[in-house]
N, C-alpha and C positions, 0 to 999 in steps of 0.2 A: 453280463461282466460281473456277476456277483462274486466270485472267487476266482479272478483271473491271475492268481500267482502264477509263477513258472511252474512247467510241468515237474511233478514229482515233489514239489515243495508244499509247505502246509499252507492252508487257507488263512485269510486276514486275521481272524480271531486268534488262531493258534500262534500266527507270527507275532501278534501283540503280546499276549499273556503267556503263552507256552515257551517263548524263547526269550524271556528276560526284559522285555520292555517295561518301564515303570507303569504304575497305575495312573501317574499324571500324564504321561506320554499317550496311554491308551485313551484316556478321557479327551485329550486335545486332538488326537488323530482321527478317532473313529467317525465322527460325523464328515470330516473331509475325505476320508477314504471312501466312504460309502457314497458319496457323490461322485467322486472322480472315477472310482472302479464300476460304477453303474452307468457312466455316460459313454456312449459310442465313441470310437477313436475319432472319426471325422469331425464330430462336435466339439471334441476337445481342442483338435488342431484348429478349427475355426475360431473358437473362443481365445485360443492362445495368440492367433494373429491379430484379432481384434485389439487384445491387450497391449501386444507389442507397439502398435501405433507407428513407430518412428518408420521413417523412409531411409535413413542412413544405416547401413549395416557396417559395423567397424571391424578392424583387424589391426593388430599390433606388428609392424615391420620390426623384427627383432633377429638377435643372434643368441645361440645358446652357449653358455660358458660352462661346461661341466668340470667345477673346480676340483671335485673327487667324486670317483665312483664307488668308494668304500662307504659301507653303511652298516651299523650295528643291527638292523632289522633284516629279515629274510622272507619278504613277501613273495607268494609262490606263484605270481604272474610277472614279476618285475624283470624286465631286461636290461635296466640301467644299471643297478648295483651288482657288484662282482667281489669275490675276496681278492686280497692282494696277490699279484702275479710277479713271478721272479722278473727282474730286470725292468718293471715298470714302476714308476714314481707313484706316491700315494696322491700327490696333489699337483695340479696344474701350476706351473710357475705364473708370476704376475706378468712376465713378459709375454708369454703364451697368451694369456688371458687378453692382454692389451692388442696383441697382434689379431685376434678375433675381432675385438672390439672396433679397431680402426678400419678393418675391412667391411664391418658392418656399417660403420659411419658413411665410408665411401659408397656403399650401395643404398644409401638412404635409410637405413635403420634407426630407429629411435630407443630401442629398449635393449638392454643387456640382461638376459634371463640366467641367473646363476642357479643351476641345479647342482645339487650335491646330496650325498648320504647323510642320514641322521646320526650325528655323534660317533664317528667311526673310530675315534681315538678311545672310546670306552671299550671297544671290543678287539682292536688290533694295535699291536705293539709297534708295527711298521708305521702307522699313523702318528702314534705318539713321538716316535723318534724323528720322524720328518718334521714334525711341527715344531719340536725343539730345535731342530736345525735352523728353521725359519724364525726363531725367535718368538714363537707363539706357544701358548698353552692348550688352546682348544681350536678346533675347526671353525668356529664362529669368530674367533679373534682374527684368524687369516682372512675369512670371507670378508670382514670389514675392511681390512687393509686391501684387498683386491678390488672391492666395489669402489672405494674412495679412487683407487688409480684410475679405473675406468671411467668414473664420473668427471674426475678432474681433467684428464688427458683427452678424452674423445667426446665428452657431453652426452654419450649414451646414458639413459636412465636406468639404473640398476633396479631389477625386480628379483627378490631374494626368496628363495624356496628351500630353507634350511631345516625344516621340520618343526617338531615341537620346540617351543620357545618359553623362557621365563621373562618376568618384568625386566630383569637386568638384561637380558639378551636383547629385547626391544630397544630399550634405552642406548644400547651400544651401536645397534645396526640402523636406526632410524636416521641418523644424521649422513648416512652414506647410501640411500635408498629412497626411491620414489614411492615404492609399494613393497608388500610382501604377500607370500600366501602360504597355505597348506591345504592339501585336499583333505576334507573331512572324510571322504569316501563313503562312510557308513556310521549309523549309530547303533549297529547291531553288534553286542558283545559276542554273539554266538560265533561270529566269524573269526574270532580270536582263538577259540578253543582247539584243541588237539583235532587235526583233519580239515580245519578252516584255513582260509588263504592267507590270515594274518597270523597264525600260530608261529610263535617265536619272535615275534615283532613287538616289542614293548611300546614303540612309539606310535603304533596303529591301534591302541586302546581308544575306543571313542572318547571316554572322559578326559583323556590327556589332550587330544586334539580340540575338544570342546573348549577345554581351559585356554589353550592358546588363542582361538577364536575371541574368547572374552578378553584376555590381555592385550590382544590387539587393539580392541575398542578403549581400554584404558589407557595405552600409549598413544592413540591417536595416529594409527598406522592405516592406510587404505589397503584392504585386505582382499585377497583372491581365495577362494575355497571352491569346493564342489563336492559332487558325489561320482562314484564309480559303479556302473551297473554291469550285472551279468556275472558277478564272481560269487553267486550263491545266496544273495539277498532276495527278498520278496518285494512286491510293489509297495506293500504296506510300510516295509522297513525304509524303502526309498523316500515314502512320504514322510516318515518321522524324521529322517536325516534333513530334509528339506525344510519342514517346520522349524527344526533346531537351528538352522542356518538362518531362517527368517528372524528368528527370536534373538539371534546373536548380538544384533545391535547395528548402528549405522556405519560401522567401518567395512562392513562387506560390500566391496565395489563390484565384483562380479562372481557369478556361480557358473561352475563348468558342470556340464553333464556329459561326462565322457563314458564311452562303451569299451568293455572289456574286449581285448583282442588275444587270441591264443597265439602267442609267438613261439617259435622252436627254441629249445635250451632251457625252458622254464618248467618248473613242476606242473603247471597248468596248460602245458602245451596242447593236450588232447581235450582239454574242458570244451563244452559248446559255447560258442558266442552268441551273444543275444541278438535276435533278429531285428532289422531295421524298425519294424513296427513297435517293437518294445522300446527301442531308443527314442522314437518319436513320441510315444505315449508318456514317456519320462520326461522329455523336454518340455512337452505341453503343459503336464502337471507342474513342473518347476515354474513355468511362466505363470499358470494360474495361482499357485500357492504364493509366490515371491512377489507377484504383482506387476503393474504396468511399469513402474519405475525401475525395476531390477534390470541388471544387465546379466543376460543368460547366454551362455557360450557353449558351442560344441565344436570339438576340432574336425576341420575339414578332411584331414589326411587319414581319419580312421574309418571313413565311410565311403564306399564307391560312388553312390549316388548323393554326393553331400549337397546338392541344391535341395534336396528333399529336407533337410534339417531346417531350411528357413520356413517350410510349411508348419513347423511345430512352434514357431515364435521366438527363435534365437534371434538377438540383434548384434551378436558379435561371433567372428570367427576364431578368435584367440590370436596367439602369436604364430606368424608365418615368416620363414627365414628365407631370403635369397642367398644366404651365406652358409649356413650350418644345417646340418641334418636335424630331426627331432631326436635328440639323444635318449628320451624316454620311450619313444617308439621308433628306434632306429630301421625297423623293415618298412615304415610308412612314409614315403616321400611326400614332401609339400606340393599341393597344387600349384601350378603356374599362377602368378598374379592375374594374368588375362583371364584364365579359366575361373578363378574365382570372381572376377569382376563379371563375366559373362552369366555366371550361375546367379549371381545376386542380381543383375539386371533381368534375368529370366523371369523374376518374380515381381518385377516392377520396383525394385529397390536399388539404391546406389551404395557403392563400395567407398569407405572413406577410412584412411589410416588414422590411428590413435596412438596415445602415448601409453606407457606403462601404468600411468594413474589416469582414471577417468576424469571427465571434465567437472563432475560434481564434487571432486575431492581436491581440486586445485585451489587451494584455500591455505592461508597461514595456519590456521588451526590443524590442518592435516598434513601438511609439508613442512619438512625442517627447513630453516631459513638458508642452510648450507646447500640445499638441493633446489629450493624455489627458483633461482635464477637459471638454472639449466632447464627447468620445467617450461618456464616462460619462454626461454630462447626457442624451445621446440615446438611451441604451440601457437595455434591459430586462433581466431576470435571465438570459435566454439570449445576451446579447450581440447580439440583434437591436434592430431599431428600436422605440422605444415606440409602442405602437398608438394612444395617445390623449394628450391633455393633462391628464388628471386626475391628481391628486396627493393622498395622505392630508393631512387637515386643511384642505384648501381647500373652500369653499362652492361647488363646481362639480358641475353635473348629471351623473349616472351616464352613461357613454358607450354603454353598451348594457343591455338588459334580460334578464334570466334567462328563457328560454323556458318555457313552462307544459306544452309537450306533447312534450319531448324524450324519447327512448327511453333509459333509464338503462342505462348500462355494466353488466356483470356483475362486482360487487366482492364476491363472496360468499367467495372464497379469500383467506387472510391475504396482505397485501401486504408484499412485501420491498422492499429499496432501489431495485432497478431497476424494479419496477412502480410504485412511488410516483413515480420520476422521470419515467416515462412519462406518468402522469396529470398532472404538473406542467407538461409540455410540451404540452399539449392546447391545441388553437385550434379555433376555429369550431365546427362540429356536434359534434365530439368534445368539446370543453369543456361544451357544453351538456349532454350525456350525463352527464359527470362531475357537474356540478351537480344533474342530475336524480337520479342514484344516491345522492348526499349526502342530497338532500331526501326520498327514499323511506325512507333508513334512518333519518333524524331522525323521520319520522312514526312508523315502526314502534317506536322506542326512547323517544321522548319525547311522542309526540302532537302535538297543536296548540297546546299551551301554550307561551308565552314568558316566561320568568321574569327578574326583576330583583331588586335588593336596594336598599333604601333606607340609603345610607351616607354618611359625611363623609370626604373626603380631608384629611389634615394633613400637609403637608411641613413638619417642624419645623425644617430649616435648608437653605439653599441653599449652604452651604460644604462642600467635599469635597476631600480630597487625593488622590482618585484621578482620573485624567484620562482618562475615556472619549471616544473621538472623536466619538461621536455625541450626546453630552449637552450640550444649550444651557442646562441648569438651574443648574447648580452655578456658584457665583461665589466671589469671596474673593481674598486676597493671592497665592494661588498660581495662580489661574485664568489661562489664556491669555488670555482675552478677558473683560473685566468689562463685563457687560450688567446693570445695576441693583446695588442696594445689598446687600452680605452681610448675612443676618439669622440669628437664632436665636431661636425661639419658646420663652418660658419655660414652665415647667411649669404655672403658674396659668392662662396662655392657652391651653395645650392642654386643660386640664380645662374652662375655660369653653366652648370650642368643641364638645368632647364633650357637655356639658350641654345645649347649644343644639341639637345634633343629636338627641339623645334627645328633646327636646321637640318636634322636628319630625318625629317617627316613625321615627328611624334604629334599626336593630336592630345596625349595624355601625359601627366606626370604622375606617379604614385608615390607617395611619401608616408613611410612608417618608421618608427624607430623605438629604442629603449626609452624608458622613461627616467630621465636623469632626476636625482632628488631635488635639484633646483628648479625644475621646470614648473611653470605655473601656466594656466590658461592663456596668458598674454603670450606666451613663447609661441604657441601655436598659431595665434592670430597674426603675429609679427611674421611668421614664415610664409603664410598664404599670401599676406600684403606684399612681401617683397617679390615673391613670384609673379603676382598679377601686375604690379607695376612694370616689371621687365618684359614680361611675354603675356599680354592681356588675353590673347586667344587661346591659350593652353587650357585644357580642362584639368583642374586640380583634383584629383581623387586621393584623398588623404585622411589618415588619423583613424586608428582602430577604436573600437567601442570604449576599450580601457583608456586610451589617450584622450578621447572626448569626455569621458567621466572624470578623470583625473583634472583635466583642464578646468571644467565647471566647478568641481569641488574646491580647487584651490583658489577659486576667486569667489567662493561663496554663492555661485549662481545656480538656478535650477537649469535642467536641460534644455527646456523650452526657451530659456532667456539665452544660453550660451551658443546653442547651434545657429540661431539667426545671425549672431554676431560673427561666426565662422563664415556663413554664407555670405554675408554682406562684404567680407573682405576678399571673397572670390573663392571660397571652397565650393565644389561643384558636386561632389559626391563621396561617400564613405566607402572603403573596402570592408569586406565581412569578416576580416580577421579578428582575432581574441575570441571566436566563437568556440573553437576548440570542439567540445562536445556540449550541448545544450542539455546536460542532465547534471544536476549539482551532485549526485553520488559520486561521479567521475571527477567532477570539478575540484572536489574537497581532497582529491588525491593528487591530481596533477597540477593544480595551479589553486591552491587554497586561499593565497592572498591577492587573488585576482577577482574581477567582477563575477557576480553570480549569473546564473541563466536568465533570472528575471531583469537584472541591470543590463544585460547585453540587449535584450529585448527592448527595454524602455529606451535605450539610447537610439536603436534604429526606428522605433516608433516614433520618437520625437524627430528624428531627422527627416523621416517621411512626412510629418506634418509640417515641416519647415520647408518642404519642398526640395530636399535633397534626396537623391536616389541612392542605394547601397546595393551591396550583394551579400550573401550569406555563404560561408565556408563551413566545412566540418573537418576536423584532424582526426584521423581514425587509424588504429593499428597499435595501440599502446597497452592500455589497462581496461578499456571499455569493451563491450561486446555489441551483437547485433540489436539487442533490444534498446540499448542507448542509441544506436543509429536510428532505429525506427522513431525514438522520441524526439530525436533532433529534427528529423524530416517533418514529423507532424507539428512541432512548435513552429518551424520555418513557414509550413503551409498556413498554420492558424494566423501567424503574424501577417503574412501576406493578403489574407483574407480581410484582416483588419484595416492594413495600411497601404498595401499595394505598390510598395516602392522598391522591392527587390528586383535587380535586373538579371541576376543568374544565380546559379548554385554551382559552388566550386569544391569538390572533394580535394582534400589535400592529405595523400597517404603520409603517415609518420615516419619520418627518416630518423632512424635510430643510432647510427654509428657513434656520433659524439654527444648524443643527448644525456644529460645528467642521469635521468631517471632510468635509461637503458644500462649505462656505464655501472649503475648501482646493481644492475640485475633485478629491478623492479618492474620492468616492463617488457612486453613482447617486442620484437625484432621488426615492427611494421607490419602491415597486412600482407597476405599472399596475394599473388596475381589475380587468383580468382575472386578474392574478396575485393580487390580494388575496383575490378570491373564490374562486380555487383553492385557497389556502392553507387556508381555512376548510372547503371542501368536501372536500379530501383528507384533512384532519385528521379529520373525521367518519368517513371510510372506513377510514384507516389505524390509528386508535386504537379502533376499535370491537373487542370489547366492553369494553375495559379503562377508557376514560374516554369518558363518555357525554354529558357537557355540553360543547358548543362555544360560545363566547361571542364576539361581536362587540363591538368598541369604538366606540361613537357619538361619541367625541371624535375618533377618528381617521377614521372612515368618513363622518360626517354622516348626515342622515336618508335620503338617496337611497341611499347605500350600505348603510346598514343594512337598508333595505327589500329591496335585492338579496341581502344576505347571509342573510336569513330564507328565501329560496328556494334557498339553496345549503348547507343542512345545520345552520345555527345554530338554537339554542333558548334562548339567553340573551344579555341585553344588558347585563350588568354592573350598575354602581351608578349611582345618581342623582348622586353625588359631591359635591355642594354647593360644593366648592372643587377646582379642577383647575388646577395650576401648570406641571407638567412639560411636557405637550404644548404648552400655550400659550406656554410660553418657547421652545420649537422652532418656532413659527410657527403652530400650528393655530388656526383661527378659530373652532372649536366649543368649548363649555364656557361658563361654569363648571359649570352645573347643568343637569339635565333632570328636573325635578319629576314626581312619579307621573302627574299629569294629561297631561303631554306624553308620557311614556314610554308610557303605556297607549294613547293616541290613536295614537301611531305604530304600535304592535303590532296594534291593531285596524285600522288602515288596510291592513295587510299580510294581513288575513284571519285573523288568528291570536288566541288567548285570552291576554290578560296575567294573569300570576300573581306577586304580589309574595312573596318568598321571604327566608329567612335565608342566611346565608353558607354553611351545610351543606345548602341546597337544601330544608329543611323549609318548610311554609307559615308566612308571617310571621303572628305572633298579631294577633287581629282589633283589639285595641286599638292596636297598632302601625300597622297599616294606617290606621285611622281618623285617628291623628294626623298621618299622612303627608300627607294631602290638605288643601288649603287652609292650607299652613304660612304662618307669617309670613316676611318678608324676613329674610335674614341680617344680623346686626351686622356692621360693618366689621371684619375680621379685624386683630390687631395683630402686626406683625413688627419687633420692635426691632432695631437693629444689633447685629450679634455682638459688637462690642467691649464692649456693656453687661453681657455675660455674665462677662467677665473671665476666660475660659478661657485657659489655658496649654497649649501642645503639648509633649509629650515630646521627649526629645533624639532618640529613635529611633522611627520609625513601623513599625508591623507592615504586612506586604505578603504578600499571598498568591501562589500560582501562579508564572507566569512570572518575576515580578519577584524572587521569593524565591530562585529557582534561577539567576538571570542572573550 
């Protein structure tokens, strides 16, 4: 393979020196070229696949918006650009662009690819006249207007391919796009001389394109580029272009290796096309030159046997549209999505949709603040495109079923952070195998019973001086957004609700609320005291770790002093709320004035030492990702090994509809359905054997979601609730109560056996079970205005964690 240039073309030394490559390029390229050109193809392909590593192969569901097909360049292979035609407008109207974008959004697309010729107004009077009529001086000015309209009105993320750009151009286009791109195509100047495919195309001069790549880095724009093979270049020239791309900077988010096709009506209609082996060689070389972390793409519609492209190390299929044709290659139809998925799975890989911007670039440093909210709304926890339109709390059908016959993965060994992370990244068949493993382990540990507890939730106040970004429940004078009247439930009303719950068969009452500025630790003691004096046998499951911490701090007590006081007054166990994500990197964003990870664990450790049991929750689907989930699970497992007091693990999908952080566009819109089931399933596998009960929240998941979760490792459905305000304040449609009749019907419909339990997972007493069925309707709860309580806040509020050390 010493001189494997294309037939009739010069060997590598001539290509480098005799055809204008600089001496610096020659010195850089020669050792790379020698190694790659001398290696057998199959060895190159194997090395490229090894480097790729990833199991997820992505594609971008998109629409093409050909804003104009006029161009000042005359590339000899181009089927996109053409001169002005009588009776045909030079530019697509914004209404036409929006019509395409809306159709794409309805079909599940996430990207709006704006394709257009390079600066046609510099060549054609009709372009200048039409731009003037539109109130624009340049094509790029009109492009910015169209991209903004599509972004604002449809949520599709614009990816712009406008050609060679200046610093000013990037500044104007960045606020209306998620990413941009330009094909470098080649670094060979000889392809621009007379007789070459780029002759007469000033914007195809390699130096101009390389400068655009550089300026994209200066402008902090995620950028797509690539090479075009088979237009007269040599292998060495391709390698030189790949090295130039590699050295261009961190803005290069993907590299396309596109094969020339000889389409009718072009000057190169009779030119030979590169054989598949040549394409595979170049893709493999790109993977090796660019490295394991690079995203390497090849279009599937330009190769008959496109599954072979996977053998060369690609990790992306590029944009595929269910709505529009490939306007750059209009003769080449997109493969059906099922065919693309089948081809991917034929190589043991899984297909996943992505956004116009790759996950590594979803960051405030790379995405304009005007665009970031749309990116977050469209993304999942991996930074890829959401697979479905399901959101926690909405009454929407489950988008897929859990397979009944999937082969479980081997999960016998203890899972560390990296192993857990891989399970969270599972898609397709592998994800079904994770569910199957969790379901098998659930059956071995818990059998086929599904437990639940008859309980009443009492949120005693919605006033809180902490400002968690995810909370839509807290109200009051200090709240950033008043949605409803601030209230405080008096003790006599709390007691009335507890007595009513006892009459309806409850074994537990769960109390949580905001933290009023006037609350001290005595308030929590007084609430428990009042309840136990009225209903001595009720289990008081109350107070988050934040409430306990605040109570102790206001009395100047250590946790080991305060928790026994609560216990002696009748507190029986703690809920695991306020955990959110046990990862301080995330907590600094979503709840910076709340307790830290360490403080949450300290509260529960002290509670367990005091003989109080508790559970542990996780709230996921906002700004965190799978690695934070893994760390959360590991910290819960480690704490359980130390103190042994957790009764269950409770995943709580983030409900975004009214959450302040989501309304500001600073969070995702909750987890996808697949992510939701994975958190339950992986928790079952990772926490075994320390925590054996995995609970699903019917308020968050709804009946369909619960049914799926019961096949993915879940053995408990939590409480009947009677009243639930926090999730509904955030926008959940489910609640306020699921009585035992409905709970057991749901469990039986899933082929499982219902069991009414106590908080600590004993069987509920028969008289309690009997009282819980056919219970009378609840009386209307009383929530008096907080001002009626006459509470006065202290001059100084106690604050934990980050706030205390700021």
